[in-house]
C-alpha positions as a printed NumPy array, in Angstrom:
array([[  63.324, -123.277,   28.785],
       [  63.781, -125.168,   25.535],
       [  65.527, -123.709,   22.534],
       [  64.706, -124.084,   18.884],
       [  66.908, -123.89 ,   15.806],
       [  65.708, -121.654,   13.003],
       [  67.462, -122.525,    9.754],
       [  67.459, -120.971,    6.307],
       [  68.852, -122.259,    3.018],
       [  69.602, -118.736,    1.816],
       [  70.989, -119.753,   -1.603],
       [  67.468, -120.859,   -2.596],
       [  65.774, -117.616,   -1.483],
       [  63.762, -115.885,   -4.226],
       [  63.555, -112.568,   -2.355],
       [  59.77 , -112.356,   -2.007],
       [  60.106, -110.644,    1.41 ],
       [  57.193, -112.427,    3.089],
       [  59.287, -113.546,    6.067],
       [  60.609, -110.017,    6.658],
       [  57.102, -108.573,    6.359],
       [  55.565, -110.973,    8.873],
       [  58.488, -111.251,   11.349],
       [  60.71 , -108.141,   11.109],
       [  62.171, -108.864,   14.561],
       [  64.106, -111.776,   13.03 ],
       [  64.029, -111.298,    9.257],
       [  65.233, -108.542,    6.917],
       [  66.117, -108.184,    3.264],
       [  69.851, -107.897,    2.563],
       [  71.63 , -105.746,   -0.024],
       [  71.135, -108.444,   -2.698],
       [  67.385, -108.499,   -2.062],
       [  67.456, -111.85 ,   -0.276],
       [  66.023, -112.676,    3.128],
       [  68.502, -112.643,    6.007],
       [  67.901, -114.231,    9.413],
       [  69.128, -111.526,   11.793],
       [  71.928, -112.665,   14.108],
       [  72.299, -116.017,   12.382],
       [  75.545, -117.896,   11.802],
       [  76.428, -119.527,    8.505],
       [  77.17 , -123.255,    8.665],
       [  77.942, -124.363,    5.124],
       [  74.914, -123.485,    2.985],
       [  72.617, -123.176,    6.026],
       [  72.143, -120.056,    8.166],
       [  71.162, -120.92 ,   11.75 ],
       [  69.916, -119.119,   14.848],
       [  68.824, -120.457,   18.216],
       [  65.602, -118.928,   19.552],
       [  63.583, -119.418,   22.725],
       [  60.223, -121.121,   22.968],
       [  58.753, -117.618,   23.138],
       [  60.079, -116.722,   19.666],
       [  59.44 , -120.083,   18.038],
       [  55.902, -119.234,   16.905],
       [  56.758, -116.055,   14.997],
       [  59.528, -117.9  ,   13.141],
       [  57.135, -120.75 ,   12.36 ],
       [  54.87 , -118.122,   10.792],
       [  57.801, -116.872,    8.694],
       [  58.473, -120.464,    7.607],
       [  54.811, -120.969,    6.721],
       [  54.699, -117.952,    4.386],
       [  57.947, -118.808,    2.581],
       [  56.902, -119.858,   -0.945],
       [  60.061, -121.912,   -1.506],
       [  60.071, -123.66 ,    1.911],
       [  63.647, -122.756,    2.87 ],
       [  62.943, -121.75 ,    6.488],
       [  62.613, -124.428,    9.154],
       [  62.111, -124.381,   12.926],
       [  63.062, -127.454,   14.954],
       [  63.366, -128.122,   18.647],
       [  66.983, -128.406,   19.709],
       [  67.896, -131.952,   20.663]])
């Protein structure tokens, strides 16, 4: 089973909440009103989480609704 990396550049989040509304399994709004990728690990300015092929699609939907394009899903190499 292949894994995918979901990444978020949280510092550029505008707090619209679209990702959390469409994919609450993985996204929530934090105490500052910014989107947080649940279970992710911070690596510099990027927050990252590995997900299975099964959960790739819902995170791609979250990325698609992000108005500032700070969420990305890529196949792990």
